[in-house]
N, C-alpha and C positions, 0 to 999 in steps of 0.2 A: 438307284437307291435314293430314297427321300432323306433329306437332312432333318435333324431334330431341331425344332424351333421352339424355344422357351416361351415366346410371345403368344403362341397359339394355345397354351395351356390355360385353363381357368385359374384366376388368381388364388382361389382357395386351395387348389391342388399344389400350387407353388409354395404357398405359405405352409401348408401342412407338410409338404416334403421337406422344407427347410427346418420346420420344428422337429420333425422326426430325426433328421440328421443331427441337429443340436442335442436332442434327447439321447440319441444313441451314443454320441461322443461323451456326453455327461455321464451316462450310465456306464460306459466303458471306463472312464476315469474313476468314477465312484467305486466300481467293482475292483479295479486294480488297487485302489487304496484300501478297500475293505478286506481284500484277501490277506493283506499284511496285518490286519488288526483283528482277525477272528479270535474271539476269546473262548475259553473253555466252557463258558455258560451255554453257548449254542449247542455244543455236543451234549451237554447234560439235559437240555430240553428236547433233544431229538430232532432239531432242525439243522439242515446243512447250509453252508454258505451259498450254494447254488439256488436253493429254494428262496432264500432271502433276497438275493440279487435279482431274480426274475421278477419279484414283486416290486422292487425299487425301480427297475427300468421302466415299467409302465407308468408308475406314478411320477417319475421325474420328468417325463415329457409334458405331462399336464402341469406339473409344478413350474416348469420353465415357462410355459405359455402363460400361466397365471401371473408369474413374476413380470414377464414382458408386458402383459396387459395392465398390471398395476402401475408399472413405471410409465407407460404411455398415458394412463389416466392422470397421474401426478403432473406430467409434462403438458397436459392439455391436448393430447393427440387422441381425442375420442373416436373420430371417424376419418381423419386425414393425418398424414398423407396415406395414399393408397398403399397397402401392403405393410404398413408399419403403424397401426393404430390399435387402440384398445378393443374396439368392436370386432375387428378381424381376429385378434388373438382369442378373445372370449368365445367367438363363434367356432374357432378351431378346437377349443377345449370341449365345447358342446358336441362337436363331431366325434371326438375321442371318447367322451363320457357324457352321453345325452342327459343324464340326471345330475350333473355336477351343480350343486347348490350355490357354490361361490360364483361361478360364471353366470348362472341364471339370475342371481340377485344383482350382480354388477350390471348386467345388461338392462335389467328392469330399472335399476336406480339411476343409471346414466342416460336413459332414453330422453328424458326432458331436456337435459343439457345438450345432447347431440341434436335434438330437434331445433333448439334455439340457434345452434350454429348453422344448421341447414337453412333456417329462415333468413339469417344474415346473408348467406351466400345468394339466396334468391333475390333479396333486396339489392345486393351489389351486382346482380345480373351475371353471376358466375354459374350459369344454368347447367352446364355439363357436369361440373363437380357436384352441384346440388342433386342432380339426377342420380349420380353414382352413389352419393351418400344416402339418399332415400332408399335406393335399392338395397344397400347394405343393411340398413335398419329394418327393412321389410323382410330380410332373411331371418331376422329374429322374431318379428311380430308382424305378419302380413296383414292383419286386420286392425291394426292400431289406428284409432280415430285421428290422432294428431298427424300421423303419416299420410292418411288419406287427404286431410286438409292441406298439408304441405304439397302433396302431389298435385292437387287442384290449383294451388297458388303458383306452383312451378309452371303448370300448363298455361295459366292465365298470363304469367310474365313472359312466357315464350311467345304467346300470341301478340303481346304488346311489342316485343322486340321485332318480331316478323313484320308487323304492320309499320313500324318505324323504318325498318330497312326498305320495305316496299315503297314507302313515301319518299325516302331519299333517292331511291333508284328512279322513281317517276320524275322527281325534280331534276335529276341529272339528265334524263332523256329530254325533258322540255328545254333545258338550257342548251343542250348540244344539237338540238335540231328538230 
């Protein structure tokens, strides 16, 4: 029998599963509290507590993700660290509600700031992290011109690093023999 390995799952699946667990726990707590506060007005309008709670459970998962994304944005975690950043939370919202205007607007408005962070990573030669972050932003907008330019800059910087490494290796070979 094969063992379950969390590392083999795509990061979006892990984030989405975590968000669903948090949403279900929140919905359960909300439902428990709400059952105790059912007022007579609901019966007069013909809606039952079960109907109201089922609508709240779906919305609360999105609301939780939006709150996490807003908090990450306030703390400057637009695209890093992996698994705990605004972009991944907003993209998870889009997976749950593809037409969510709040998430769409936030992704569009923060793209320039996230792009600047990626450019700083490339300049500092943190190429693997820059590559991951470009891929994350491309999940939102695969044809974005800025991301295409950053991808080209990343490739060029990778070639420079490779050439420098090869030159150092050649120099070491000459010294050693």
